[in-house]
C-alpha positions in Angstrom: -73.0 76.3 71.5 -69.7 76.3 73.1 -71.0 77.1 76.8 -74.1 75.2 76.3 -71.9 72.1 75.8 -69.8 73.1 78.9 -72.9 73.5 80.7 -74.4 70.3 79.4 -77.6 72.4 77.8 -76.5 71.0 74.5 -74.9 67.5 73.9 -72.0 66.1 71.7 -72.7 62.8 69.5 -70.3 61.0 68.1 -71.1 58.4 65.3 -69.3 55.4 64.6 -67.9 53.9 67.9 -65.1 51.5 67.0 -61.2 52.2 67.3 -61.6 55.9 67.3 -64.9 56.9 68.1 -65.3 55.1 71.5 -62.2 56.7 73.1 -63.5 59.9 71.6 -66.9 59.8 73.1 -65.7 58.2 76.6 -63.4 61.2 76.8 -65.6 63.6 76.1 -68.1 62.1 78.6 -65.8 62.7 81.2 -66.6 66.6 80.7 -69.8 67.0 78.9 -72.9 65.2 78.1 -72.3 62.8 75.1 -74.6 60.8 72.8 -72.7 57.2 71.3 -74.5 56.1 68.0 -73.8 52.9 66.0 -75.9 51.4 63.7 -74.8 47.9 65.2 -77.4 47.2 68.4 -75.3 44.2 69.5 -72.3 46.4 69.8 -74.2 49.0 71.4 -75.4 46.4 74.1 -72.0 45.6 75.1 -71.1 49.1 75.5 -73.8 49.7 77.9 -72.3 46.7 79.7 -69.0 48.5 80.1 -67.5 46.3 77.1 -65.7 47.7 74.4 -66.4 45.6 71.3 -63.0 45.9 69.9 -61.0 45.0 73.0 -58.9 47.8 73.7 -60.5 49.7 76.5 -61.1 48.2 79.8 -64.3 48.3 81.4 -62.8 51.1 84.0 -62.6 53.7 81.4 -66.7 53.6 81.0 -67.0 54.9 84.6 -67.8 58.6 85.5 -69.1 58.9 81.8 -72.3 61.2 80.7 -72.9 59.2 78.1 -76.3 57.3 76.1 -75.1 54.5 73.6 -77.7 54.1 70.9 -78.7 53.1 67.8 -81.8 55.0 67.5 -81.9 58.3 65.3 -84.5 60.1 68.0 -81.7 60.2 70.6 -79.2 61.4 68.0 -81.6 64.2 67.0 -81.0 65.6 71.2 -77.1 66.2 69.9 -76.4 69.8 68.8 -72.3 68.7 67.8 -72.2 65.6 65.9 -68.6 64.2 65.3 -68.6 61.5 62.8 -65.7 58.7 63.5 -66.6 55.8 61.1 -64.5 53.9 59.0 -63.3 54.7 55.3 -61.9 51.4 53.7 -61.0 50.6 50.3 -63.3 48.4 47.8 -61.7 45.0 45.9 -60.4 47.6 43.4 -58.6 49.8 45.9 -60.8 52.3 45.6 -62.5 54.4 48.0 -65.5 53.2 49.7 -67.7 55.7 51.0 -70.6 53.7 51.8 -70.0 54.0 55.7 -69.4 57.7 55.2 -72.3 58.4 53.5 -74.2 56.3 55.7 -73.3 58.4 58.7 -74.3 61.3 56.8 -77.7 60.1 56.2 -78.3 59.1 59.9 -77.3 62.5 61.0 -79.0 64.1 58.2 -82.3 62.7 59.8 -81.5 64.0 63.0 -79.5 67.9 61.9 -81.6 70.6 63.1 -80.6 74.1 62.5 -77.6 75.8 64.3 -75.7 72.4 64.6 -72.5 71.9 63.9 -70.8 68.2 62.1 -67.0 67.7 62.2 -65.6 64.5 59.9 -63.0 62.5 61.6 -62.6 60.2 59.4 -59.7 59.8 57.0 -60.7 61.0 53.4 -58.7 62.7 50.3 -59.3 66.2 50.0 -62.3 67.5 48.9 -64.2 64.7 50.4 -66.3 66.6 53.4 -67.6 69.4 51.3 -68.0 67.8 48.1 -69.3 64.1 49.1 -70.7 64.4 52.7 -72.1 67.7 53.3 -74.5 67.4 50.0 -76.1 64.0 52.1 -76.4 65.9 54.8 -78.7 69.0 52.6 -80.2 66.0 50.9 -81.6 64.3 54.0 -82.4 66.9 56.3 -83.7 69.6 54.0 -81.4 72.1 55.4 -79.2 74.6 53.5 -75.3 74.3 54.5 -73.8 77.5 55.7 -77.4 79.4 56.2 -79.0 76.4 58.5 -76.0 74.4 59.6 -72.1 74.6 60.0 -69.0 71.6 59.2 -65.9 71.2 60.0 -62.9 68.4 59.7 -60.7 67.2 62.8 -58.8 64.0 61.1 -58.6 61.1 63.8 -54.7 60.4 65.3 -55.6 57.3 67.6 -52.8 54.6 67.3 -54.6 51.4 68.0 -52.8 49.3 71.0 -50.9 52.6 72.1 -51.7 53.5 75.6 -49.3 56.5 75.5 -50.3 58.6 72.5 -54.2 58.8 73.4 -56.7 61.2 72.0 -56.1 63.6 75.1 -52.0 63.3 74.2 -52.2 63.9 70.7 -52.2 67.4 69.1 -55.3 67.9 67.4 -55.7 69.3 63.9 -58.6 71.4 63.3 -60.8 73.6 60.5 -64.1 74.9 60.1 -66.2 76.0 57.2 -65.9 79.6 58.5 -63.7 81.6 61.5 -66.8 81.1 63.6 -66.8 77.3 63.2 -63.3 76.8 63.6 -63.3 78.8 66.5 -66.1 76.5 68.0 -64.4 73.2 66.7 -61.1 74.2 68.6 -62.6 75.2 71.8 -64.8 71.9 71.6 -61.8 69.5 71.2 -59.6 71.7 73.8 -61.7 70.7 76.4 -60.4 67.0 76.0 -56.9 67.6 74.5 -54.5 68.4 76.8 -51.8 68.7 74.0 -53.7 71.7 72.2 -54.9 72.0 68.7 -53.7 73.5 65.4 -55.9 75.5 63.4 -55.6 74.4 59.9 -56.7 77.4 57.5 -59.4 75.4 55.6 -61.1 72.0 55.3 -59.1 70.4 52.5 -55.8 71.8 54.6 -56.9 69.4 57.3 -58.0 66.4 55.4 -55.0 66.6 53.2 -52.8 66.7 56.2 -54.1 63.5 57.7 -53.7 61.7 54.3 -50.0 62.4 53.9 -49.7 61.3 57.6 -49.8 57.8 56.8 -48.5 58.2 53.3 -45.8 59.7 54.4 -45.2 56.4 56.3 -45.9 54.0 53.6 -43.7 55.3 51.1 -41.1 54.8 53.7 -41.3 51.7 55.2 -42.0 50.7 51.2 -38.3 52.1 50.3 -37.0 49.9 53.8 -39.1 46.8 52.2 -37.2 47.3 48.9 -33.9 47.7 50.5 -34.5 44.6 52.1 -34.9 42.7 49.1 -32.0 44.2 47.6 -29.6 43.5 50.8 -31.2 39.9 50.9 -29.5 39.2 47.3 -26.5 41.1 48.4 -26.2 38.3 51.6 -26.3 41.6 53.9 -28.7 42.0 56.8 -31.0 45.1 56.8 -31.8 45.1 60.6 -27.8 45.5 60.6 -27.4 48.2 58.1 -30.2 49.9 59.6 -28.8 50.1 62.9 -25.3 51.4 61.6 -27.1 54.0 59.4 -29.2 55.0 62.5 -25.9 56.1 64.2 -26.4 59.5 62.2 -28.7 61.7 64.0 -30.7 62.6 61.1 -31.4 59.2 59.6 -34.9 58.2 59.4 -35.5 55.4 61.6 -38.2 53.1 59.4 -38.2 49.3 59.6 -39.3 47.0 56.6 -42.5 44.6 57.1 -45.5 43.9 56.3 -47.7 46.9 55.9 -51.8 46.5 56.6 -54.4 47.6 59.0 -57.1 50.5 58.1 -54.5 53.3 57.9 -51.0 52.9 56.7 -52.3 50.1 54.1 -55.2 51.6 53.1 -55.2 55.7 53.1 -52.4 56.4 50.1 -55.2 54.8 48.2 -57.4 57.9 48.6 -54.6 60.3 48.0 -54.0 58.5 44.6 -57.9 58.5 43.5 -58.1 61.8 43.8 -54.9 62.6 42.1 -55.9 60.5 39.2 -59.4 62.4 39.2 -57.3 65.4 38.7 -55.3 63.8 36.0 -52.6 63.1 37.8 -50.8 59.8 38.4 -49.3 59.1 41.6 -45.8 57.7 40.9 -43.9 57.5 44.2 -47.1 56.8 46.1 -48.0 54.1 43.7 -45.0 52.6 43.7 -44.5 52.4 47.6 -48.0 51.0 47.6 -47.0 47.8 45.1 -44.0 47.1 47.0 -45.9 46.9 50.3 -48.4 45.1 48.9 -46.3 42.2 47.3 -44.3 41.5 50.7 -46.5 38.9 52.0 -45.9 37.1 48.8 -42.1 37.8 48.9 -41.7 36.2 52.5 -43.5 33.3 51.6 -41.6 32.6 48.4 -38.2 32.9 50.1 -39.1 30.7 52.8 -40.3 28.1 50.1 -36.9 28.7 48.4 -35.2 28.2 51.3 -37.0 24.8 52.3 -36.1 23.8 48.9 -32.6 24.2 49.0 -32.3 22.0 52.5 -33.8 19.4 50.3 -37.0 19.5 52.1 -40.4 18.1 50.1 -42.6 21.5 49.8 -45.8 19.2 49.9 -45.2 17.6 53.0 -43.7 20.3 54.7 -45.0 21.8 57.7 -45.2 25.6 58.3 -45.9 27.8 61.5 -47.1 31.5 61.3 -46.7 33.4 64.9 -48.9 36.1 64.6 -52.6 37.0 62.6 -53.0 40.7 63.3 -51.8 43.9 61.2 -50.0 44.8 64.1 -48.5 44.0 67.4 -50.2 43.7 70.6 -54.0 44.2 69.1 -56.7 41.9 68.3 -57.7 43.8 65.0 -57.2 41.7 62.1 -58.5 44.3 59.2 -56.5 44.0 56.3 -53.5 42.2 57.3 -50.9 41.3 55.3 -50.4 37.9 57.2 -53.0 36.3 55.1 -51.3 37.0 51.9 -48.1 34.9 53.6 -50.7 32.1 54.4 -52.3 32.1 50.7 -49.3 32.2 49.1 -47.7 29.2 51.3 -50.9 27.3 50.4 -50.8 27.7 46.8 -47.4 25.8 47.0 -49.2 23.0 48.6 -47.7 23.7 52.1 -49.2 22.6 55.3 -49.9 25.9 57.3 -51.1 26.6 61.0 -51.4 30.0 62.3 -51.3 30.7 66.0 -51.8 34.5 67.5 -52.2 35.0 71.5 -54.7 38.1 70.4 -56.7 37.4 67.1 -60.0 35.5 67.3 -60.1 32.5 65.3 -63.7 33.0 64.2 -63.4 36.2 62.8 -60.0 35.1 61.0 -62.4 32.0 59.3 -65.0 35.1 58.4 -62.4 37.4 56.8 -59.6 34.7 55.2 -60.9 31.3 55.3 -58.3 30.1 57.7 -58.6 29.2 61.7 -55.8 29.7 64.7 -54.6 26.1 65.5 -55.6 24.9 68.8 -52.3 24.4 69.9 -48.4 24.5 68.5 -47.5 21.2 67.5 -43.6 19.5 67.0 -41.6 19.1 64.1 -42.1 22.4 61.9 -39.9 22.9 58.6 -40.2 26.5 59.2 -41.4 29.1 61.7 -42.6 32.6 60.3 -42.6 35.1 63.3 -45.1 37.5 61.6 -45.5 39.9 64.3 -43.6 40.9 67.1 -46.2 40.3 69.8 -44.8 40.7 73.1 -45.4 37.1 74.2 -43.0 36.4 71.0 -40.1 38.4 72.3 -39.0 35.9 74.9 -38.6 33.0 72.9 -35.1 32.0 72.4 -33.5 29.3 69.9 -34.3 26.7 72.3 -38.0 27.0 72.1 -37.8 27.3 68.5 -35.6 23.6 68.4 -38.8 22.5 70.8 -41.1 22.8 68.1 -39.1 22.5 64.7 -37.8 19.7 62.5 -34.0 19.2 62.2 -32.6 22.1 59.6 -35.8 24.0 60.2 -35.6 27.3 59.0 -36.9 30.6 61.5 -38.0 33.6 59.3 -37.8 36.8 61.4 -39.8 39.4 59.6 -39.2 42.4 62.6 -35.6 41.3 63.7 -36.5 40.4 67.0 -34.8 37.4 67.2 -31.5 38.7 65.6 -28.9 37.0 67.8 -30.5 34.3 69.2 -30.9 32.0 66.7 -27.3 29.9 66.2 -28.4 26.3 65.1 -31.5 26.6 63.1 -31.4 28.2 59.7 -32.2 32.0 60.2 -33.5 34.6 58.0 -35.1 38.0 58.0 -36.1 40.9 56.1 
C-alpha cells in the first residue's frame, strides 16, 4: 500500500477538516492523492474555494494540492488509508463525548474495504481506539478487524495559531495494531513529517502519550494559578516571582492564566474518566482541573472587590474585557474561559463590554450569549486584559487613561502591562 500511495494508485482520506484535519490533508496533498471528507457541506464548499473555515490557513496553502473535498461516502470509498481527525469534546458533566468519533467511525465503516487501514488522531483515553472505535468499524462494515482491515493511532500535535510548530516540523508518535501496520503508518507519515516519527510499542501507549502531554501542562498551570492566589494575599506580584525563580536553569517556566480551549481544558477529563472506570480517583489531575476551571470566576470577583474598595457603585460600574478567544492571536472561542469572567461580572450586576480583534460576535452570541461591543467607549471603571493578543501588546498607560474613568482598575491576566501602569490601579495574577 505504501508504494501505491506514493504512486497515487491508493488515496489517503482525512476525515474531519477542522484545525487539525485540514492542515494534515493539505500537507499530504502536496505529496500524494488525498480525499478531504467532512460532514458539513458548507465547510466543504468553502474549502473547494480555497477558504479555511477555521481562519488558520491562507488560500495559498491550497495551491498545488491533489485533494478532493467531499461530504460523499461514495467518494470516501476511493481511499485505502483513512486518517480520523475529529474533535473529542466533553459534555456538560465533563465526561468524554465520543459522538463525533463514533460518527466518523460509522462514515468510514460505510466506505471500508478489505485491506484498508484506519488511523485515529483524535485525543482519547487509552483503549478508546480498540474498545470504542474499532467495534463500530466492524459493525458498520461487516468486516473483521485484523483479518480484513488494520488500525493505528497517531496523536495530533497541532498548536492553533502557531506558525512555527506545524505538522511537518513536529515529531510524530505513531502506532499500529501489529508490526506490519506500525511500519506502514510510520512510513506514510514520514512522507510529510520532516521531523521524523517515534514508533510507540502499542496503540494504548500512543494514546496515553498524547493525553499526558496536555495533562502535564494543565497541572503545571494550575500550580501557577494557585501560587498567584497565594502571592496575591501576600501582596507579591506572581510574575516578578516567576522571573526571579526562572533564573535557575531547571525551573519550569509556566505562567498563570485562564485555561480553556479544546485541548488543555478538555483532555485531562478523558484520563480521569478512564482512571475512575478502573477504580482510581485521580487526585492531582482533578485538583488541577478544579483550580483552572475556577480562575475565570476568581478574576471577576477580585476585580469587583477592588472596585468596591475604591468606593465605586458596582451596579453602575462599566467594565471592558479585552479578548474573548481561548488563546492569543486565534479566532477560536471554543471553551474560552473568558466567558466565565463575563458571566461572573454579570452576576454582580456589572455592565460588561467585550472586545476582540479576531473573534466572531455572532459565534460568541451563539455559544455564550453575549456579543462584542461595536466600538470601545470611554469611562470604564475597570479594563480586564484577558488575552494577550498582539494588538494589545502595544498599549501603554496613556491609552488606558483615554478610555477609563478616574481611579480605574487595570487587570492584566498575562502580565503584559507590568511596569507600564503607574497612575491607574493595577492588578495581575
